C-alpha positions in Angstrom: 0.0 0.0 0.0 1.4 3.4 -1.1 2.0 5.9 1.6 3.0 9.6 1.5 6.3 10.6 3.1 4.2 12.3 5.9 2.2 9.1 6.5 5.4 7.1 6.7 6.7 9.5 9.4 3.3 9.2 11.2 3.9 5.5 11.4 7.0 6.2 13.4 6.2 9.2 15.5 3.6 11.9 16.0 3.5 15.5 17.0 1.4 16.7 20.0 -1.1 18.2 17.5 -1.6 14.9 15.7 -1.9 13.0 19.0 -4.6 15.4 20.2 -6.4 15.1 16.9 -6.4 11.3 17.0 -7.5 11.2 20.6 -10.4 13.6 19.8 -11.4 11.5 16.7 -11.2 8.2 18.7 -13.1 9.6 21.7 -10.2 9.3 24.1 -10.8 11.6 27.0 -9.5 12.5 30.5 -10.5 10.5 33.6 -13.3 13.1 34.0 -14.6 12.5 30.4 -13.3 15.8 29.1 -11.5 16.5 25.9 -7.8 16.1 26.3 -6.0 19.5 26.0 -2.3 20.4 25.4 -1.9 20.8 29.1 -3.3 17.4 29.8 -1.1 15.8 27.1 2.1 17.6 28.4 1.3 16.3 31.9 0.8 12.8 30.6 4.0 12.9 28.6 6.0 14.1 31.6 4.6 11.1 33.7 5.4 8.8 30.8 9.0 10.1 30.5 9.6 9.9 34.3 8.2 6.4 34.6 9.9 4.9 31.5 13.0 7.0 30.6 14.8 4.0 29.1 12.1 3.6 26.5 13.1 6.8 24.7 9.6 7.5 23.6 9.9 11.3 23.5 12.3 13.2 21.2 15.0 15.5 22.6 14.5 19.2 21.9 17.1 20.2 19.3 15.8 22.7 16.8 12.3 23.6 18.0 10.3 23.9 21.2 8.1 20.9 20.2 8.5 17.3 21.2 7.5 14.3 19.1 6.3 11.0 20.5 7.1 7.6 19.2 4.2 5.5 18.1 4.9 3.1 21.0 4.8 6.0 23.4 1.5 7.1 21.8 0.1 3.6 22.4 1.2 3.9 26.1 -0.6 7.2 26.5 -3.8 5.7 25.1 -3.7 2.3 26.6 -2.2 3.2 30.0 -2.4 6.8 31.0 -5.8 7.8 29.5 -7.5 4.4 30.0 -10.2 4.3 32.7 -10.7 0.6 33.4 -7.6 -0.3 35.5 -5.2 1.2 37.9 -2.2 2.8 36.3 0.2 0.1 37.5 -2.0 -2.7 36.3 -2.5 -1.1 32.9 1.3 -0.4 32.7 2.1 -4.1 33.5 -0.4 -5.3 30.9 1.0 -2.9 28.3 4.6 -4.1 28.7 3.6 -7.8 28.8 1.8 -7.2 25.5 4.7 -5.3 23.9 7.1 -8.1 24.9 4.8 -10.6 23.3 4.6 -8.5 20.1 8.4 -8.1 19.9 8.9 -11.9 20.5 6.5 -12.8 17.8 8.0 -10.3 15.3 11.5 -11.4 16.0 10.6 -15.1 16.3 12.0 -15.3 19.8 10.7 -17.9 22.3 9.2 -16.4 25.4 11.4 -16.8 28.5 10.7 -15.5 32.0 13.7 -16.5 34.1 13.8 -13.7 36.7 13.0 -15.8 39.7 15.4 -18.7 40.0 16.3 -18.8 43.7 14.5 -19.3 47.0 14.9 -16.3 49.4 14.7 -15.7 53.1 13.3 -12.5 54.7 16.6 -10.6 54.5 17.1 -11.4 50.9 13.6 -10.5 50.0 14.0 -7.1 51.8 17.0 -6.4 49.6 15.5 -7.7 46.4 12.3 -5.6 46.8 13.9 -2.8 48.7 11.3 -3.1 51.4 11.3 -3.2 55.2 11.0 -6.5 57.1 7.5 -5.8 58.2 6.4 -5.0 54.7 7.9 -8.3 53.4 6.2 -10.3 56.1 2.8 -8.7 55.2 3.4 -9.7 51.6 4.2 -13.3 52.7 1.0 -13.3 54.7 -1.0 -12.2 51.7 0.5 -15.0 49.7 -0.4 -17.5 52.3 -3.9 -16.1 52.6 -4.3 -16.6 48.9 -3.8 -20.4 49.4 -0.1 -20.5 48.6 1.4 -21.4 51.9 3.2 -24.2 50.1 5.7 -21.6 48.9 6.7 -20.8 52.5 9.0 -23.1 54.5 11.4 -23.0 57.5 15.0 -23.8 56.9 17.5 -23.6 59.9 14.9 -21.5 61.8 14.5 -19.0 58.9 11.4 -18.3 56.8 12.2 -19.1 53.2 10.1 -18.4 50.2 10.5 -20.6 47.1 11.3 -19.1 43.7 7.7 -19.6 42.7 6.6 -17.7 45.8 9.0 -14.8 45.0 7.5 -14.7 41.5 4.0 -14.5 43.0 4.9 -11.8 45.4 6.6 -9.8 42.7 3.6 -10.0 40.3 0.9 -9.6 42.9 2.3 -7.4 45.6 5.3 -5.4 44.5 4.2 -4.7 41.0 6.5 -1.8 40.5 9.4 -4.3 40.7 7.7 -6.5 38.2 7.2 -3.5 35.9 10.9 -2.7 36.1 11.8 -6.2 35.0 9.3 -6.0 32.2 10.6 -2.7 30.9 14.2 -4.0 31.0 13.2 -7.1 29.0 11.2 -4.9 26.6 14.2 -2.7 25.9 16.4 -5.7 25.4 14.0 -6.9 22.7 13.8 -3.4 21.3 17.6 -3.3 20.8 17.3 -6.6 18.9 14.4 -5.1 16.9 16.7 -2.2 15.9 19.6 -4.5 15.0 17.2 -6.4 12.8 16.8 -3.2 10.7 13.5 -1.8 12.1 13.1 1.9 12.9 12.6 2.8 16.6 13.8 6.0 18.1 14.6 7.8 14.9 13.0 11.3 14.5 14.7 12.1 11.1 16.1 15.4 12.3 12.6 16.8 12.8 13.5 17.6 16.4 
């Protein structure tokens, strides 16, 4: 299918004006159901950039005062920031899980989730999740209350959580840690995507 040069660029990145136009056309609104303004969009982009700086979704200001947003960043704004059905963290996790799946399918890479290989005691869990002892114990209690006490054991007088338990706690309690792992994995796949010849964070000297 033939595309104009401008349409080709739109498939890579969008200006704020074009993002607002698409949101308006698609009926994407603020949490209060109002039309998204430049102020709303700038606030959303700032949140996006602070939460996911490694993704390089926003252009750097070089020639003008305007930013451009990669299509992947535009998708994040729509599916995470401006969606209304889930909490921000849950939508964020779902977004990165989906992006990883898409990259793996495109690059024909088998899915692998090998972040949790070792059992951990309380002290190790505190360091891994960067949480206080009392917070870790509450997380373990929540895991056990969910019917997964089999993941908890006592070894040499210490509470030890199996690798499967660490995985459950990460995915269900300390979701920010899980999100960080997902983002790192997504960017590893993104680099492979770029090496395969696909365009990612290229703004073609527009900004």
